[in-house]
N, C-alpha and C positions, 0 to 999 in steps of 0.2 A: 626475323632476328633466332639466333642458334641456340639452342638447350643446351642447360650447363653440361658439365661432365658427366656431374654423378645421374644425372637423369636419363644421359646416353651411356652408361654403365654398360649394359649388356650387349649392345650393338659394339663398343668397342673392345670388350674381354672379346666377342664372337670375332673378331680380325685376328688376335691375336692367338686363342687358342680357341677354335671353333669346335674340337671334341669335347672338351670339358664343358663348355659354355652349352652345348646342346644338350647335357645332361642335366641342366641346373633348371630348375622349377622357380622362373622368378616373380612367380605370384608368392611367394612363402616370404614372411618378416627377411629382411636384411642380415640379422644374426643365423638363421636357419639358413639363408642363403651362402652366406661367408662359410660356415662349418661344413657346408655340403660343398661349397667353390673348392673349399681346402682339402676335401678327401678325396675328390674328382681330379685337381691338379696333382696330391701326391702320387695317385693310380698313375696319373699319364704321365711321369718323371720316372715311375718305377719302370712302367711298360716301355718309354722309348730312352732308358739307363741314361737320364741326366741327374743330377747332383741333387740331392736334394736340400742342401744349402749351398747358397752363393756366398764369395769368401768373403764378405762384408758378415754377413750372418755369423759364419762360423769366429772371426777375427771377435766379435763383439760375446758370443759365447763365450770363448775361450778368457776373455778381459773379466767378463763377469765372475767364471770359477775360480781364474787365480786371484781377484781382488778379495772373494767370500774365503776362499783357503787362507789368504794373507791375514783377515779380521780375526780368523779362526784360530790360526795360530799365537798372534798378539792376545786375545783375550784368555787362550789357555795359558801362556806364558806370565800374563796377569796375574792368575789366580793360583800358579803353582808359585809366584814370590808371595803372596799374602797368605798363602797354605803353608810352605815353609817358614815364614816369620812366624804364625800362630802357633806351630808344631814347636820350634824354637824357643821362642818367647811367652808362650801361653795367652797375650794379648796384643793386639795391633790396634793403634789408636786408629779412628775415623779418617783423620786428616790423610795419615800416612796411606791410608788404603786409597782414597781417594786419589793423592798424589802417584800411587802405583797404576791406577785403573786410568790415568791421565796419558801414560805414554804410549806411543804407538808404533815406536821403532821395535820390532824383533831382536835386532843385533843387540841395543841397549837392554833390552830386559833380561836376554840372556845373559847378559855381564852381570844385572842385578839378580838373576838367581843363584848367578856361583857366590856371588859377594851375600845374600841372606843364608848362604850356608856355611862362609867362612866368619861374619860379622861374629864379634864378641860381645855386642849387645845391641839392640833394637836402637840405641841413638846414635852408635857409631853408622849403624846401617843408613837411619836418615839422612847422617850430612853426606851419603853418595848421592844423595837425590837435587 
């Protein structure tokens, strides 16, 4: 009966990365092994002028950054709309704040920010939601 892959990891990796695997002390705990393997792999990639990240990793990182930036812009716009209303009308009801905080489209929030600057009353602004 063949051993499971996780039990054969040192041998399997040695087939693909012999230089890297030779430097790993397989008697260490798995987390230590993983960290040491990653360091050895990075060094190996640098020495052989290999790209550090594969295309799928780069795409995932770009998507995560883009999503984070987008969420940050939405949050900033929500806060700006509420702040303009606070400055202009001194008090913004919680329900209105919650409604503004529930809007996640940047374009709509930009429009609401302009409307908050132009609205004659808080009630007139609230009707736009």
